[in-house]
C-alpha beads as a LAMMPS data file, in Angstrom:
LAMMPS data file: protein, C-alpha beads

189 atoms
188 bonds

1 atom types
1 bond types

-500.0 500.0 xlo xhi
-500.0 500.0 ylo yhi
-500.0 500.0 zlo zhi

Masses

1 110.0

Atoms # bond

1 1 1 -51.348 -6.072 35.194
2 1 1 -47.734 -5.664 36.348
3 1 1 -47.146 -9.370 35.859
4 1 1 -48.320 -9.211 32.232
5 1 1 -45.983 -6.308 31.508
6 1 1 -43.024 -8.085 33.128
7 1 1 -43.778 -11.298 31.232
8 1 1 -44.083 -9.357 27.956
9 1 1 -40.792 -7.549 28.565
10 1 1 -39.020 -10.802 29.495
11 1 1 -40.452 -12.566 26.429
12 1 1 -39.309 -9.689 24.196
13 1 1 -35.852 -9.800 25.769
14 1 1 -35.582 -13.575 25.306
15 1 1 -36.781 -13.350 21.696
16 1 1 -34.404 -10.453 20.973
17 1 1 -31.502 -12.376 22.504
18 1 1 -32.363 -15.490 20.504
19 1 1 -32.683 -13.480 17.286
20 1 1 -29.331 -11.754 17.958
21 1 1 -27.642 -15.103 18.677
22 1 1 -29.122 -16.632 15.507
23 1 1 -28.009 -13.711 13.318
24 1 1 -24.484 -13.712 14.795
25 1 1 -24.221 -17.516 14.465
26 1 1 -25.367 -17.327 10.834
27 1 1 -22.952 -14.479 10.014
28 1 1 -20.121 -16.369 11.701
29 1 1 -20.823 -19.424 9.572
30 1 1 -21.086 -17.365 6.385
31 1 1 -18.037 -15.151 6.863
32 1 1 -15.984 -17.804 8.614
33 1 1 -15.568 -19.551 5.271
34 1 1 -14.307 -16.453 3.446
35 1 1 -10.632 -16.533 2.473
36 1 1 -9.741 -13.084 3.831
37 1 1 -6.039 -13.543 3.012
38 1 1 -6.927 -14.384 -0.580
39 1 1 -9.121 -11.284 -0.823
40 1 1 -6.347 -9.142 0.645
41 1 1 -3.848 -10.603 -1.846
42 1 1 -6.229 -9.903 -4.732
43 1 1 -6.827 -6.324 -3.576
44 1 1 -3.113 -5.601 -3.052
45 1 1 -2.151 -7.151 -6.380
46 1 1 -4.742 -5.094 -8.246
47 1 1 -3.516 -1.927 -6.555
48 1 1 0.112 -2.895 -7.169
49 1 1 -0.496 -3.059 -10.905
50 1 1 -2.388 0.234 -10.809
51 1 1 0.247 2.242 -8.877
52 1 1 2.905 1.330 -11.445
53 1 1 0.808 2.715 -14.269
54 1 1 -0.631 -0.586 -15.442
55 1 1 -4.244 -1.366 -16.056
56 1 1 -5.149 -4.041 -13.559
57 1 1 -8.422 -5.867 -13.589
58 1 1 -10.862 -4.587 -11.012
59 1 1 -10.666 -6.581 -7.793
60 1 1 -13.494 -9.005 -8.372
61 1 1 -14.640 -11.753 -10.686
62 1 1 -12.409 -10.717 -13.624
63 1 1 -9.230 -10.513 -11.568
64 1 1 -9.748 -13.805 -9.765
65 1 1 -9.418 -16.077 -12.827
66 1 1 -6.529 -13.979 -14.156
67 1 1 -4.494 -14.279 -10.972
68 1 1 -5.418 -17.973 -10.612
69 1 1 -3.930 -18.563 -14.063
70 1 1 -0.940 -16.265 -13.386
71 1 1 0.152 -16.765 -9.738
72 1 1 3.542 -15.187 -10.498
73 1 1 1.771 -11.976 -11.546
74 1 1 -0.204 -12.008 -8.292
75 1 1 3.006 -12.171 -6.270
76 1 1 4.767 -9.556 -8.409
77 1 1 1.851 -7.129 -8.243
78 1 1 1.580 -7.595 -4.458
79 1 1 5.265 -6.736 -4.114
80 1 1 4.781 -3.626 -6.243
81 1 1 1.975 -2.592 -3.872
82 1 1 4.199 -3.214 -0.813
83 1 1 6.941 -1.144 -2.431
84 1 1 4.572 1.731 -3.260
85 1 1 3.080 1.701 0.253
86 1 1 6.488 1.782 1.975
87 1 1 7.838 4.447 -0.400
88 1 1 4.746 6.575 0.191
89 1 1 5.107 6.212 3.976
90 1 1 8.735 7.362 3.732
91 1 1 7.952 10.310 1.439
92 1 1 4.941 11.396 3.500
93 1 1 6.942 11.243 6.740
94 1 1 9.752 13.287 5.184
95 1 1 7.309 15.977 4.099
96 1 1 5.191 15.912 7.238
97 1 1 8.224 16.434 9.444
98 1 1 9.922 18.752 6.936
99 1 1 12.953 16.501 6.733
100 1 1 15.572 17.662 4.278
101 1 1 17.878 14.959 2.927
102 1 1 20.282 16.729 0.561
103 1 1 22.376 13.653 -0.262
104 1 1 20.893 10.365 -1.427
105 1 1 20.581 8.214 1.689
106 1 1 19.711 4.547 2.185
107 1 1 16.386 4.083 3.960
108 1 1 18.039 1.581 6.309
109 1 1 20.152 4.463 7.680
110 1 1 17.203 6.753 8.434
111 1 1 16.072 6.278 12.019
112 1 1 12.712 8.061 11.717
113 1 1 11.489 5.396 9.294
114 1 1 9.914 2.337 10.919
115 1 1 12.019 -0.789 10.253
116 1 1 9.071 -2.448 8.477
117 1 1 9.006 0.412 5.919
118 1 1 12.737 0.605 5.186
119 1 1 12.741 -1.966 2.378
120 1 1 10.797 -2.565 -0.814
121 1 1 8.735 -5.633 -1.664
122 1 1 11.894 -7.540 -2.626
123 1 1 13.882 -6.688 0.510
124 1 1 16.027 -3.932 -1.059
125 1 1 16.722 -0.683 0.761
126 1 1 15.306 2.481 -0.800
127 1 1 17.363 5.545 -1.679
128 1 1 15.770 8.743 -0.367
129 1 1 16.270 12.408 -1.233
130 1 1 14.117 15.299 -0.052
131 1 1 13.924 19.074 -0.015
132 1 1 11.185 21.623 0.720
133 1 1 9.617 21.099 -2.722
134 1 1 9.643 17.350 -3.264
135 1 1 10.684 13.966 -1.931
136 1 1 12.046 11.151 -4.083
137 1 1 12.170 7.501 -3.009
138 1 1 13.884 4.987 -5.320
139 1 1 13.603 1.201 -5.231
140 1 1 16.016 -0.921 -7.282
141 1 1 12.960 -2.881 -8.414
142 1 1 12.201 -6.538 -8.991
143 1 1 15.122 -7.335 -11.315
144 1 1 17.827 -5.987 -8.988
145 1 1 20.155 -8.397 -7.238
146 1 1 20.634 -6.014 -4.322
147 1 1 20.181 -2.493 -3.048
148 1 1 21.620 0.560 -4.788
149 1 1 24.714 2.376 -3.581
150 1 1 22.764 5.546 -2.833
151 1 1 25.912 7.681 -2.837
152 1 1 26.279 7.129 -6.587
153 1 1 22.623 7.681 -7.519
154 1 1 21.915 10.691 -9.719
155 1 1 18.536 11.526 -11.231
156 1 1 18.412 14.868 -13.063
157 1 1 15.683 17.245 -11.884
158 1 1 14.380 17.522 -15.444
159 1 1 13.670 13.769 -15.336
160 1 1 11.983 14.053 -11.935
161 1 1 9.775 16.846 -13.279
162 1 1 8.296 14.495 -15.892
163 1 1 7.406 11.749 -13.414
164 1 1 3.909 11.292 -12.018
165 1 1 3.647 12.278 -8.373
166 1 1 2.480 9.630 -5.924
167 1 1 2.964 6.664 -8.281
168 1 1 5.791 4.250 -8.915
169 1 1 7.442 5.426 -12.109
170 1 1 9.046 2.419 -13.799
171 1 1 12.439 3.158 -15.336
172 1 1 14.097 1.296 -18.229
173 1 1 16.514 -0.270 -15.728
174 1 1 13.593 -1.677 -13.743
175 1 1 14.065 0.816 -10.913
176 1 1 10.883 2.199 -9.377
177 1 1 10.828 5.912 -8.531
178 1 1 8.231 7.562 -6.336
179 1 1 8.180 11.350 -6.560
180 1 1 5.994 13.142 -4.044
181 1 1 5.556 16.841 -4.678
182 1 1 4.900 18.921 -1.582
183 1 1 1.150 19.659 -1.517
184 1 1 1.548 23.439 -1.491
185 1 1 4.451 23.665 -3.963
186 1 1 2.700 22.776 -7.217
187 1 1 1.039 25.732 -8.933
188 1 1 -2.728 25.405 -9.161
189 1 1 -4.149 25.550 -12.592

Bonds

1 1 1 2
2 1 2 3
3 1 3 4
4 1 4 5
5 1 5 6
6 1 6 7
7 1 7 8
8 1 8 9
9 1 9 10
10 1 10 11
11 1 11 12
12 1 12 13
13 1 13 14
14 1 14 15
15 1 15 16
16 1 16 17
17 1 17 18
18 1 18 19
19 1 19 20
20 1 20 21
21 1 21 22
22 1 22 23
23 1 23 24
24 1 24 25
25 1 25 26
26 1 26 27
27 1 27 28
28 1 28 29
29 1 29 30
30 1 30 31
31 1 31 32
32 1 32 33
33 1 33 34
34 1 34 35
35 1 35 36
36 1 36 37
37 1 37 38
38 1 38 39
39 1 39 40
40 1 40 41
41 1 41 42
42 1 42 43
43 1 43 44
44 1 44 45
45 1 45 46
46 1 46 47
47 1 47 48
48 1 48 49
49 1 49 50
50 1 50 51
51 1 51 52
52 1 52 53
53 1 53 54
54 1 54 55
55 1 55 56
56 1 56 57
57 1 57 58
58 1 58 59
59 1 59 60
60 1 60 61
61 1 61 62
62 1 62 63
63 1 63 64
64 1 64 65
65 1 65 66
66 1 66 67
67 1 67 68
68 1 68 69
69 1 69 70
70 1 70 71
71 1 71 72
72 1 72 73
73 1 73 74
74 1 74 75
75 1 75 76
76 1 76 77
77 1 77 78
78 1 78 79
79 1 79 80
80 1 80 81
81 1 81 82
82 1 82 83
83 1 83 84
84 1 84 85
85 1 85 86
86 1 86 87
87 1 87 88
88 1 88 89
89 1 89 90
90 1 90 91
91 1 91 92
92 1 92 93
93 1 93 94
94 1 94 95
95 1 95 96
96 1 96 97
97 1 97 98
98 1 98 99
99 1 99 100
100 1 100 101
101 1 101 102
102 1 102 103
103 1 103 104
104 1 104 105
105 1 105 106
106 1 106 107
107 1 107 108
108 1 108 109
109 1 109 110
110 1 110 111
111 1 111 112
112 1 112 113
113 1 113 114
114 1 114 115
115 1 115 116
116 1 116 117
117 1 117 118
118 1 118 119
119 1 119 120
120 1 120 121
121 1 121 122
122 1 122 123
123 1 123 124
124 1 124 125
125 1 125 126
126 1 126 127
127 1 127 128
128 1 128 129
129 1 129 130
130 1 130 131
131 1 131 132
132 1 132 133
133 1 133 134
134 1 134 135
135 1 135 136
136 1 136 137
137 1 137 138
138 1 138 139
139 1 139 140
140 1 140 141
141 1 141 142
142 1 142 143
143 1 143 144
144 1 144 145
145 1 145 146
146 1 146 147
147 1 147 148
148 1 148 149
149 1 149 150
150 1 150 151
151 1 151 152
152 1 152 153
153 1 153 154
154 1 154 155
155 1 155 156
156 1 156 157
157 1 157 158
158 1 158 159
159 1 159 160
160 1 160 161
161 1 161 162
162 1 162 163
163 1 163 164
164 1 164 165
165 1 165 166
166 1 166 167
167 1 167 168
168 1 168 169
169 1 169 170
170 1 170 171
171 1 171 172
172 1 172 173
173 1 173 174
174 1 174 175
175 1 175 176
176 1 176 177
177 1 177 178
178 1 178 179
179 1 179 180
180 1 180 181
181 1 181 182
182 1 182 183
183 1 183 184
184 1 184 185
185 1 185 186
186 1 186 187
187 1 187 188
188 1 188 189
């Protein structure tokens, strides 16, 4: 009787192991062929268009042919996403650590920002300003030849008040402005 139980348990273990190996082998073959970098590019590009106020195609079958036909748009939208992500990291860190930056400062001069987040998608430094109520991060944008001289930057508060919080607000000059309102400073309504 004990022998039958042991044989049954061993057979179940061998069959379970074989089934596991087969499933993992099959999944490896299936997912090994997936272009993960291409999917990441598609996802980032779609988000990049969205965070600048555009209406991107949903990541999926509709976006794939579009970006295949417009590879320059894919690259541009990816860079907008990189810019938004870095600007949001800077603004969030400023608010989380209650950093006050009363004068416009280049992101490359701020030590509490990781070096990988100090530039936009085109390699330009951001200009950063922050107080207890809001944080503003400005990228020169895709048309700029270089970074701004942050000491000369001036954006009136009335203009900042009209900008969407958490998005890249595209200016006529091509500059991209991220305004992040402190979570508890906006009146609920």
